[in-house]
Backbone as numpy.savetxt, mean C-alpha at the origin, in Angstrom:
# Nx Ny Nz CAx CAy CAz Cx Cy Cz
-13.88 15.29 11.41 -13.03 14.60 11.84 -12.29 14.64 10.87
-10.75 15.20 11.08 -9.56 15.23 10.38 -9.31 13.92 9.75
-8.28 13.97 8.55 -8.08 13.08 8.04 -6.63 12.74 8.91
-5.80 13.13 9.34 -4.87 12.83 10.14 -5.56 11.91 11.24
-6.41 12.18 11.41 -7.03 11.88 13.11 -7.43 10.00 12.23
-8.01 10.34 10.97 -8.74 8.33 10.73 -7.07 7.78 9.84
-6.55 8.54 9.62 -4.97 8.05 9.18 -4.38 6.92 10.58
-4.59 7.71 11.57 -4.19 7.59 12.77 -4.62 6.22 13.33
-6.45 6.30 13.30 -7.08 5.37 13.40 -7.09 3.96 12.76
-6.71 4.00 11.75 -6.43 3.24 10.30 -4.99 2.41 10.50
-3.96 2.78 10.93 -3.00 1.91 10.95 -2.63 1.08 10.94
-2.50 -0.01 10.11 -2.03 -1.74 10.35 -1.01 -1.36 11.11
-0.52 -2.12 12.19 0.95 -2.08 12.81 1.97 -2.50 12.17
2.02 -3.52 11.77 3.01 -3.93 11.11 3.66 -2.79 9.78
2.93 -2.32 9.89 3.06 -1.67 8.04 3.13 0.11 8.42
3.25 0.11 10.01 2.90 1.68 9.88 3.84 2.34 9.97
4.87 2.20 9.14 6.02 3.12 8.65 5.96 3.26 7.13
5.23 2.46 6.32 4.61 2.45 5.17 3.40 3.48 4.67
2.52 3.92 5.51 1.60 4.67 5.28 2.15 6.29 5.02
1.04 7.02 4.07 1.57 8.23 3.58 2.13 9.06 5.48
3.00 9.79 4.79 3.68 10.88 6.50 2.89 11.51 6.31
1.33 12.24 6.26 0.60 13.02 6.02 1.10 13.85 6.77
1.22 14.31 7.83 1.43 15.41 8.98 2.90 16.11 8.45
4.05 15.10 7.87 5.05 15.77 7.17 4.75 16.77 6.04
3.94 15.97 4.73 3.65 16.87 4.36 2.12 18.29 3.93
1.48 18.23 5.53 1.06 19.08 5.54 1.88 19.92 6.26
3.18 20.02 7.07 4.55 21.05 7.34 5.16 21.40 6.15
5.04 20.88 5.37 6.03 20.83 4.27 4.98 22.04 3.63
3.91 22.26 3.77 3.12 23.05 3.46 2.86 24.32 3.79
3.58 24.06 4.98 3.73 25.44 5.53 2.47 26.20 5.42
1.26 26.35 6.33 0.17 26.73 5.80 0.43 28.13 7.40
0.18 28.82 6.36 0.59 30.73 7.30 -0.96 31.22 7.40
-0.92 31.39 8.84 -2.01 32.18 8.89 -2.76 33.24 7.71
-1.51 33.65 7.59 -2.26 35.11 6.21 -0.67 34.66 5.02
-1.09 34.41 4.32 0.40 34.15 2.92 0.30 35.90 2.74
1.17 36.40 2.98 1.38 37.47 2.30 2.83 37.72 1.79
3.55 38.68 1.42 4.60 39.07 0.57 5.59 38.65 1.34
5.45 38.43 3.20 6.76 38.07 3.84 6.90 36.81 3.54
6.10 35.74 3.08 5.96 34.06 3.19 5.71 33.66 2.00
5.99 33.87 0.97 5.85 33.52 -0.65 6.44 31.97 -0.73
5.21 31.54 -1.52 5.31 29.46 -1.79 6.76 30.04 -2.58
7.91 29.70 -2.68 9.11 29.38 -3.50 8.86 28.14 -4.46
10.45 28.48 -5.51 10.40 27.34 -6.31 10.55 26.42 -5.34
12.15 26.42 -4.72 12.54 25.60 -3.94 11.19 25.00 -3.14
10.41 25.71 -2.40 9.54 25.12 -1.93 8.68 24.06 -2.03
8.32 24.14 -3.91 7.06 23.14 -4.70 8.40 22.29 -4.80
9.12 22.34 -4.94 10.34 21.55 -5.76 10.34 20.61 -4.42
10.62 20.84 -3.02 10.58 20.03 -1.28 9.10 19.54 -1.86
8.27 20.07 -2.05 7.45 19.36 -1.52 7.18 18.10 -3.00
6.77 18.61 -3.51 6.91 17.84 -4.85 8.29 16.18 -4.86
9.20 16.45 -4.10 10.43 15.64 -4.54 9.87 14.44 -2.94
9.08 15.12 -2.02 8.46 14.62 -1.21 7.56 13.32 -1.03
6.47 14.03 -1.73 5.19 13.35 -2.26 5.48 11.91 -3.05
6.43 12.81 -4.35 6.56 11.59 -5.65 7.50 10.64 -5.49
8.59 11.40 -4.80 9.55 9.99 -4.75 10.32 9.86 -3.08
9.24 10.40 -2.30 9.23 9.19 -1.04 8.15 9.08 -0.64
7.32 9.86 -0.26 5.72 8.97 -0.06 5.31 8.46 -0.78
5.01 8.23 -2.42 4.62 7.04 -3.07 5.72 5.86 -2.87
6.29 6.05 -2.78 7.71 4.72 -3.16 7.53 3.43 -1.73
6.69 4.57 -0.53 6.60 3.51 0.24 5.48 2.35 -0.14
4.77 2.67 -1.35 4.02 1.54 -1.38 5.17 0.33 -1.91
5.40 0.50 -2.37 6.84 -0.83 -2.72 6.51 -2.18 -2.13
6.35 -2.01 -0.86 6.33 -3.07 0.34 5.59 -3.91 -0.14
4.01 -4.03 -0.71 3.47 -4.58 -1.09 3.80 -6.26 -2.21
5.05 -6.01 -2.98 5.75 -6.37 -3.84 6.14 -7.89 -2.97
6.74 -7.88 -1.30 6.40 -8.63 -0.61 5.49 -9.75 -0.50
4.41 -9.11 -0.19 2.97 -9.95 -0.34 2.96 -10.82 -1.41
2.97 -10.09 -2.41 2.66 -10.76 -3.67 3.88 -12.05 -4.01
4.91 -11.66 -3.09 6.03 -12.72 -3.60 5.60 -13.82 -2.71
4.82 -13.55 -1.58 4.46 -14.78 -0.62 3.52 -15.35 -1.00
2.34 -14.96 -1.75 1.34 -15.40 -2.21 1.90 -16.14 -3.66
3.00 -15.91 -4.23 3.41 -17.03 -5.32 4.25 -18.20 -4.81
4.84 -17.66 -3.99 5.71 -19.17 -3.38 4.70 -20.06 -2.62
3.34 -19.72 -1.90 2.10 -20.42 -1.56 1.63 -21.17 -2.45
1.60 -20.56 -3.40 1.07 -20.97 -4.67 1.37 -22.13 -5.30
3.08 -22.38 -5.39 3.83 -23.02 -6.09 3.87 -24.30 -4.83
3.99 -24.13 -3.52 3.67 -24.71 -2.21 2.31 -25.71 -2.28
1.17 -25.15 -3.02 0.21 -25.65 -3.45 0.30 -26.62 -4.46
1.10 -26.39 -5.24 1.01 -26.84 -6.96 1.90 -28.35 -6.59
2.92 -27.75 -5.82 4.00 -29.29 -5.14 3.29 -30.21 -4.25
2.38 -29.75 -3.53 1.28 -30.37 -2.78 0.56 -31.61 -3.70
-0.15 -30.78 -4.61 -1.03 -31.52 -5.27 -0.53 -32.29 -6.02
1.05 -32.33 -6.74 1.38 -33.39 -7.67 2.35 -34.62 -6.88
2.60 -33.84 -5.60 2.99 -35.22 -4.73 1.91 -36.15 -3.94
0.37 -35.62 -3.92 -0.41 -36.29 -3.21 -0.16 -37.27 -3.59
-0.39 -38.69 -2.54 -0.79 -40.43 -3.51 -1.83 -41.13 -4.02
-1.78 -41.38 -4.87 -3.18 -41.30 -5.55 -2.96 -43.26 -5.79
-1.66 -43.54 -5.53 -2.15 -45.06 -6.06 -2.45 -46.20 -4.28
-2.05 -47.23 -4.57 -2.02 -48.45 -3.14 -0.62 -48.15 -2.77
0.52 -47.76 -3.52 1.41 -48.16 -2.76 1.98 -47.00 -1.60
0.88 -46.35 -1.22 1.09 -44.93 -1.03 1.03 -45.40 0.89
2.22 -45.16 2.02 2.80 -45.06 2.95 1.92 -44.28 3.54
1.47 -44.34 4.69 0.41 -43.96 6.07 1.63 -42.69 6.46
2.84 -42.82 6.04 3.70 -41.62 6.60 3.50 -40.82 5.81
3.44 -40.90 4.23 3.76 -39.92 3.48 2.39 -39.30 3.63
0.92 -40.35 3.58 -0.18 -39.32 3.59 -0.54 -38.01 4.92
0.24 -38.37 6.12 0.53 -38.47 7.46 1.38 -36.31 7.01
2.32 -36.51 6.19 3.01 -35.56 6.31 2.52 -34.84 5.01
1.84 -34.91 4.40 0.60 -34.50 3.27 -0.17 -33.79 4.18
-0.99 -34.04 4.93 -1.66 -33.44 5.28 -1.22 -32.69 6.66
0.23 -32.73 7.46 0.64 -31.44 7.66 1.37 -30.73 7.20
1.73 -30.68 6.11 1.97 -29.87 5.14 1.01 -28.98 4.88
-0.03 -29.84 4.15 -1.37 -29.05 3.73 -1.84 -27.59 4.71
-1.72 -28.45 6.24 -2.11 -27.49 7.64 -1.16 -26.36 7.32
-0.03 -26.74 7.37 0.96 -25.61 7.19 0.77 -24.14 6.19
-0.11 -24.95 4.95 0.30 -24.48 4.12 -1.57 -23.53 4.19
-2.35 -24.34 4.77 -3.54 -23.44 5.06 -3.13 -22.65 6.02
-2.48 -22.37 6.99 -2.24 -21.27 7.93 -1.67 -20.31 7.54
-0.73 -20.60 6.36 0.06 -19.52 5.55 -1.00 -19.03 4.77
-1.69 -19.14 4.16 -2.86 -18.64 3.20 -3.85 -17.70 3.87
-3.98 -18.72 4.91 -4.95 -17.77 6.07 -4.51 -15.99 6.67
-3.18 -16.35 6.94 -2.49 -15.14 6.92 -1.99 -14.36 5.88
-2.49 -14.82 4.52 -1.95 -14.17 3.71 -3.35 -13.35 3.12
-4.42 -14.39 3.13 -5.66 -13.40 3.30 -6.32 -12.43 3.87
-5.58 -12.65 5.94 -5.33 -11.56 6.16 -5.29 -10.29 6.04
-3.48 -10.48 5.15 -2.81 -9.26 4.78 -3.17 -8.30 3.89
-3.84 -9.17 3.07 -4.87 -8.81 1.60 -5.43 -7.67 2.61
-6.22 -8.20 3.15 -7.64 -6.93 3.68 -7.04 -6.34 3.77
-5.73 -6.33 4.76 -5.10 -4.86 5.47 -5.17 -4.03 4.76
-4.15 -5.13 3.34 -3.72 -4.02 2.12 -4.59 -3.38 1.45
-6.16 -3.81 1.23 -7.20 -2.97 1.02 -7.01 -1.93 1.48
-7.37 -2.37 2.61 -7.71 -1.31 3.60 -6.56 -0.12 3.31
-5.35 -0.88 3.68 -3.83 0.42 3.57 -3.89 1.28 2.10
-4.13 0.63 1.28 -4.21 1.24 -0.22 -5.44 2.22 -0.41
-6.32 2.12 0.26 -7.28 3.16 0.40 -7.47 4.28 0.44
-6.91 3.63 2.09 -6.23 5.27 3.20 -5.08 5.90 2.63
-4.56 5.07 2.28 -2.89 6.31 1.57 -3.40 6.79 -0.04
-4.15 6.34 -0.81 -5.15 7.10 -1.81 -5.80 8.26 -1.13
-6.46 7.83 -0.69 -7.46 8.49 0.02 -6.32 10.33 -0.06
-5.17 9.94 0.88 -4.67 10.86 1.80 -3.40 11.28 0.81
-2.92 10.65 -0.93 -2.18 11.54 -1.20 -3.52 12.26 -1.85
-4.29 12.31 -2.47 -5.69 12.82 -2.93 -6.14 14.17 -2.21
-6.10 13.90 -1.21 -6.39 15.52 -0.13 -4.88 15.82 0.13
-3.68 15.82 0.38 -2.74 16.32 0.29 -2.57 17.28 -0.85
-3.01 16.95 -1.91 -2.59 17.19 -2.76 -3.65 18.23 -3.66
-5.20 18.11 -2.85 -6.26 19.07 -3.08 -5.84 20.24 -2.46
-5.19 20.69 -0.90 -4.98 21.06 -0.23 -4.07 21.84 -0.61
-2.77 21.42 -1.46 -1.49 21.81 -2.07 -1.96 22.79 -3.57
-3.15 22.56 -3.68 -3.72 22.88 -5.10 -4.58 24.67 -4.47
-5.30 24.07 -3.36 -5.84 24.97 -3.08 -5.14 26.25 -2.23
-4.17 25.71 -1.85 -3.50 26.63 -1.02 -2.34 27.56 -2.19
-1.81 26.98 -3.32 -0.96 27.03 -4.07 -1.73 28.10 -5.41
-2.98 28.17 -5.49 -3.40 28.75 -6.37 -3.37 28.09 -8.08
-3.60 28.88 -9.11 -3.06 28.57 -10.63 -1.83 28.11 -10.54
-1.01 28.57 -10.07 0.20 28.66 -10.20 1.17 27.25 -10.08
0.82 26.66 -9.13 1.29 25.02 -9.21 -0.13 24.25 -8.96
-0.50 23.16 -9.76 -1.38 22.12 -9.88 -0.81 21.03 -9.96
-0.80 19.74 -8.82 -0.38 18.74 -8.66 -1.27 17.65 -8.75
-2.76 17.91 -8.64 -3.47 16.79 -8.53 -3.57 15.85 -10.40
-3.46 16.64 -11.13 -3.67 15.75 -12.19 -2.44 14.65 -12.40
-1.77 15.23 -12.09 0.09 14.32 -11.83 0.23 13.30 -10.68
-0.67 13.61 -9.71 -0.58 12.70 -8.52 -1.82 11.25 -8.68
-2.87 11.91 -9.50 -3.84 10.98 -10.41 -3.23 10.41 -11.19
-2.57 10.74 -12.20 -1.44 9.76 -12.81 -0.67 8.90 -12.30
0.29 9.65 -11.63 0.85 8.62 -10.86 0.22 7.29 -9.44
-0.65 7.57 -9.23 -1.34 6.92 -8.66 -2.36 5.38 -9.31
-2.86 5.98 -10.53 -3.80 5.21 -11.50 -2.41 4.15 -11.98
-0.92 4.72 -11.97 -0.12 3.47 -12.63 0.32 2.39 -11.42
0.15 2.79 -10.17 0.45 1.76 -9.01 -0.71 0.60 -8.72
0.18 -0.58 -9.03 -1.03 -1.59 -9.01 -2.05 -1.87 -8.11
-1.82 -1.41 -6.65 -2.82 -1.93 -5.76 -3.98 -0.28 -5.59
-4.20 0.22 -6.79 -4.91 1.52 -6.15 -6.26 1.45 -7.50
-6.75 -0.09 -7.34 -7.88 -0.25 -8.60 -7.95 -1.62 -7.78
-9.44 -2.11 -8.29 -9.61 -3.68 -8.19 -9.01 -4.46 -8.66
-8.28 -3.94 -10.03 -7.81 -4.93 -11.40 -6.21 -5.21 -10.20
-6.00 -4.26 -9.19 -4.25 -4.97 -8.94 -4.78 -5.89 -7.24
-5.80 -6.02 -7.01 -6.15 -6.91 -6.26 -6.52 -8.20 -6.79
-7.32 -8.33 -8.61 -7.83 -9.51 -8.33 -6.96 -10.81 -8.57
-5.59 -10.35 -8.99 -4.85 -11.73 -9.32 -4.25 -12.31 -7.48
-4.24 -11.76 -6.60 -4.58 -12.69 -5.52 -5.64 -12.58 -4.87
-6.92 -12.60 -5.40 -8.12 -13.27 -4.41 -8.45 -14.33 -5.69
């Protein structure tokens, strides 16, 4: 199975525009039936490809910060709810009902966040694989003159959600 098909099948629809645009990167590689002197790979081609992969495609992963903010907000609400919880005999039934209602709302929010974290893990794995596959294809096509894999691995290692450590604060 080709990676483009795998990518298409694993897309989480709310984040559809955040995935790596593998087909665009593949088209930028301009895969010729037989590369000859009539169609050489130029510095401009290399710059265009690198700009797209490093400055456009990798920046798509920044949307995960919104999820982290939702998590922080939910944790703050949970802490607030824990301190408001009536513990003495003066508590009114209304305050207990309000707390229970807020707790149910918060539980629903936390369930949604948990599901998004699962999708984030799949998303991250898919994009990570896509980046490595496209630079491997690039390096194989371009020979020793242009090697992107070491730079891509370094760049991906610096991203928060391309390792288990990136998920541990969320879980």
